[in-house]
N, C-alpha and C positions, 0 to 999 in steps of 0.2 A: 528327451526325450528318444524313446527306439524310433527312426520310419517305419512304420506300416504301411504292407499296401493295401487297397478295397479290400481283397479278401482277407487277406490278414486280421484287418478291424474285424472283418465279418464272422468269421470264425471265433473270434477276442470275445462277439455279444457286440463292439462298439458298432455306433450307427454315427460315420463322418458324417460332415458339411454337405458334403456330396450327393451321400444319400439322402438326406435330411432332402435335397433338394431335386432329384428324381422323384422320390418318393409321391413328392407334394407336387409335381407335374403330373404325375402320371395317375394321382388320385390312388395311390397306394397306403396302405398303413407300412409305414418307416419298421418294424418287424417285422411283417412282411418283405420287405425288398429286401432288408439285412440277411434274410434267410436265406433269398434266392442268390440274396451273392455269394454269399458262403458254401454255395452244393456247386457253383460254378455258373447256374442257368440265367444269370444274365453278370453282363459287366458293366462298371461305370470304367472307360479311359477313363484316363488321369495324372498323365504326367504330376511327377510333386512339379517339373520346373517349368510348366504352360502357365503360368499365372496368371491371363485375361482367359479362362475356361471356362466358358457360360455348361457344366457337367450335361450329359444324358446318359441312360442310362441304355440295352441293347439286351431283346431276353424274351422270348416266346411270350409272357406273359406280359407285354409292357408292350406299347405303339408301335407299330411297325419303323424304323428309320431309313432313312435314304445317307447316302453319300455323295457326293460330288466326284469324279478326278478332272483331272489339271497341272497343268506344272507344262516345259516350254520343252521343246524338240532341237534337232540339229536346223531345221528346215522353219521353224517358226520359234526365235529368241526374244520375246517380247515380257519381261518381266511385269511391266505397267499394266500389261494383256490379262494377262493370268492373275494381279491382283486383280482386278475390276473385276476377273469373273470374280475371284472369294468375297468380294462386298456382294453382288449381285446374289453372289448366290447361299450366305447369307441372311443378305433381308427378304429373300424365298424359301425360307424358310429351314434347307439344305442341316443336317445334324450334322455332317461329318465331311471336311473339306482333305483328298489326297493328293499331295503333292505328289507327280510323276515325272519329274522335270528328269531329262534324261543329258541335257546341256548346259553348259551356262555359268554363270558364279550362283550354284544350286546354294551353297554353303548363309550366301548372303539372304538367296530367297524366304530359305526353310527358315532361317533366324527372323527374318520382318515376320514373314506368318504367325509363329508363337508369340513375339510381341504383341500384334495386331489383330488376331484371329481370335475369336470367342468360339467359332465350333471345333468340335473335335480334331486332328489333326492327324491323317496316317501316312508314311513314305513305305516306300518299298526301295531299300537298302542296296539290294543288290545291282539298282539302275545308276545308284551314284559310285560305287566303287568307280566304274573305267572313266568316268568325266573326276571324280576326287585324286586319282590314283595317275592319270594321263599312263596309263599302260596297256596291253594287249588284255584279251580277256584271259588268255591262260599264264599271264606271268604274274597273278595275282596270286598273293598266299593263304591260305585258309586262316591266318590270322590276322590278315589284312580284311576280310570277309568279316569277322567277327568286328572291327576293330571301328568299321562302318556302321555295324547294325549298336557301338557304342555309342559313335561320336553322335550317332538320329535320338539318341535316347537322355543323352548330355542336351541336348539342342533343346529340349521338350515333348517331341513328338509323343502323341498318345497312345496312338497302335501302331505298330509296329510288322507289314505284311514280310511273312519268312516263308522260302520252299523246303520246310524243314524233309516233305516226307517223301521227298524223289530219292530215295536212294537207292545204292546201286542195285538191289536187288529190282527194285520196282521199276526203275531203268533198263534194266536186261527184261524184264517182263514183258514190257513196252515195245520194245527194239524185236523183238523173237514173234509178237502177238501182230504188232503192226498195226498204222490208223492209214483213212484218207485226209488225214489235215495236222498227222503230226502233234506235233506238241503246237499250242498257240499263245498259252504263257510266257510274255515278255520275260518276264521272271524263272521261268520253267527252264526258257529255252536254253537263256546265258547258263543259268547251273551247272543244267545237263549236257549240253558245251565244254563247259569246265572241266566237270568228271573226264566227261571221257578222250578230252585233250592232253588232259596232266594221270591219266590212272585211279584220279585221288577221289574216294570215300567223299560226302555233298561231308561238308563240313559245317553248315551249320544241321545233320543230323550226325556226324560223331560229334561234336561238339556243343550236343544241346544243353546240357547240363550253366556250360559260361555262357551260353543264350540266356536264362533261363535266370543267374542272378544277374547278367545287366540288367532283364526284364525289370526285376526284383527291384533293384539296387532303389531305379527312377518309376515304380509302378508303370511300367510301359503296358497294355492289352495285348499279346502275342496273339497277332494272324494267323494261324494257320492258314501257308497257301497251299491250293490246289495247282500245280504243275501240269498236273496233267486233266485238268478238268477239258471238256469234249469241245471242242471247234467247229464240230459241224453235228446233225442229226447223226449223220451215219456213227459219228465214234459216241453217241451220248451210255452209257451206263455200260463200257466196256471195261477187259481187264484189268487196267488201268488205270483207270478213273476209281476204281474198284477198290483196289492193293494199295492205293495213298490213302484213300479213306482210312484202309485199317490201319496204317499207320498212322494216322491223325490222328485215331484214335486212341491210340496209347499214350504220343504223343500231348495228348488232355490230362491224361492223369498224371504224366509225371510234372506235370506242370504247374499242376493245381498243389501236388506236394510241397514245391517250395513256394503255396502261396502266389504265384503269379495266373493273373484273367490271361480266358482263352476264348480266341471264336475261330468259328471253321471255316473256310473259305467253301462254294460248291461250283457248280457245273454252268457250265457257260449257253452253249446251244443244245438241247435238250424236247423230242415232241412232248407237244400236252400231257399223253398218255402216260409217260415216265414221272411225271417231277412230281407229285403225291408217291410216292414208292420211293422215289430219291427221299426228299425229303424224311420222311419216318425212319429211310434207312439212319440217314445220319444224326437222328436223335437219339436210333440204338447204340451204331457203334461210337459217338461222339459222345453219349453218356449225357446228353441232353445240354451240352454244351453249346451258345448262340453260333447259328448257321450266321454268313455273308452270303449274297451272292449275285451273282451278274448276270441280271436280267431272269432265269433263262430265256433265250431267246427261243423263241418257238417256231421259228422256218427261216430256211437259208437264203432268204430269193427275196429279199427288202431291204435292200443299200438303200439308205435316202430316208428308211422311214423306220429303223431298229430303233426308233422310242421305242415304239407301241407296239413290233413282234416280244420287247423286252418286258413292259409292262404287262402286256397278256399274261407272262409267263410270272413273272414277278409278282401280277398280284394273285395267281396258284399259290408256287411258292411259297409264300407269308400265310396265307391258308393254311399250309397244312406244314408248318415250322419252322420257317423262314422268319430270321429277325431284323435283318439289316437286309438291305436290299440298294446294291451300287447302279448308279442311275446309267443308263445310254441314249447317245444322243442321236438326232439326226445324220452326225457327220462318222458314226462309226464301222470303220472297216472301209474309210474314205479318206480322213483328214483329222487333220486336228479339228476339233469343235470352235467353235466363234460365239459370242455370247451371247449370239439366237438362237444358237444349234442349244445350248448350257439350259438357256429358256426352257427348249421344247424338253429337254429331256429331265429339267428337277418335274415340270409339271406332269409328264407322266408319268414318273415313277412316284410322285404323291398321289397320285389318283392311284394309282395300283396299292402302295400300302396305306389307302384308304378306305379302296374298297376290302384289304384283307385284312381289319382290323375289323371291320362290319359281319364278315364272315366270322370272323374270330369269335365276337360277342362282347367284345371289349364292350366295358359299362359306361357311354355317353360315346362312341363312336357315333352311334347314328343320332346323336342330337341335333349334330352341323344338316345332317341332310331333314330335317326333319324341319330345325329352321325357314330352310332353300324351301321347302316347300308349301309351309306359311307364305313365305313374301309370296310366292306365284298362285298362289289363291289372292292373296289376295292385289293381285299386279303390283306390286309396290318393286318399282326397278330401280331405283337407291339399296331395295334394302337387296335385291339378289344383286347388286354386283358387287358389293361392302363381303356380303357370303361365298359367292365366288372364288375359286381357287387360281383362278386368276381373271381379278378386277377389271385391270387396263384393257384386256381381249373384249369381255363381256363387254364394257361401255363402248366400247369401238364399232363394236360389231350393230350395235345397235345404233350410233348415232352414225353407221355409214349407210343406214338404209331405215332412213326416218317415217313414222304409221302416222296416218290423215289423222288419228285421234291415240292420242297417248294410252289412253285402254286397251290396248289394239298394237301387233307388230303385224308388220308386213307379209306374214308369212298364210294370216287367215284374215286380215284386216277384222271386218266387226263379227266375224262367221268363229270369230274366238272361242273357244270352249269355255273357256278359263270365266272369260266376259260375262258370256249369258247362260251358265249356269248361277253367278251369281246376282246376278239381275230376275231369272226368273222364281230363283229360290226368294227370295227379298220380296216378290209380288211384285217386279215391274216389266213392264212389257220387254221381249227384244226386239230390239230394232236390228235391219239386218241393209238395208239402203239407205 
């Protein structure tokens, strides 16, 4: 039997085993999910070579998913630490892991990820090219860029971030108009520099059909990277960002024509009042393809707290159209995140995702909150801990400040409103002293 991508199967009326799993976990009819995959409004990144994958669906009609970035750098080269982050992230419920390693034996680490990681795996092949070829940027050929993407696909990566939309026309527009923080996308800056040093067109744009053939062969979802995402509030929703988005909309339809699943990557820094319009613009320009956003970070003044600034923006973005939130840690803009940074970033992103699912009115989204409210009303501390998004922290906080009476906490003591209302409504006296 000829191998089919998830999109090809969906178009042919076939419900794959991955669709069955996703439909069950989302509480959605299998036929409805198949239709959304066929239309490109839901993606199920599932490389045929990623054998241990637990599939997840990404799309506006589904629960908001989160991605965790990790990987080595020249200054922090410890693959064991990064693998510990992978295991921790999966245990905390992250649906996707992006390996952004830019130094060391990246191939060995990537293949270990594919062998052991049940979450969806994403990479940015541009980062790996310099490491793999051991060449200066300008010496890498157009074919070598494509060969790196092919290698990642063969290795079993489920989605590839490729900066296809930064063509010469968009690059020229960026330079003509200028920006406060220029291009802050690492991949975008690399491909822009390569284009300027070599005088050539972006190979991922020029040879896009060949890239799509690679993705179709292994059923790799292409995540169309936003090289021109804004890196500060001042640059949000500018000409370069919008022009690139228009190109991504065209590339989306070309991918769908070849049965390749597509996500669109979105803005990084953006004022709150621009987020809704940006989400709706993307949905229109990119024909309803799932939107994958970094944040957005809603203020530039909070290094050390950007897990909070991004969670604020992420909750709003997912409410108005984003499907996939890339977590941001407290270490953003400062250093490679450690395990504790990763945990804080995941929790913040999960809170944002859940808040958005409630706002979207997804069936069952509020059930978790209702169960927590019942536990609070009943002053059932063990139940509250089990329902908490971070049970360990909730339990530790209570243990660190033990009340005199079990049916109170050290904030209100016997003046606790919940305790006293429970008593008075049962006909019991309320004792305060």
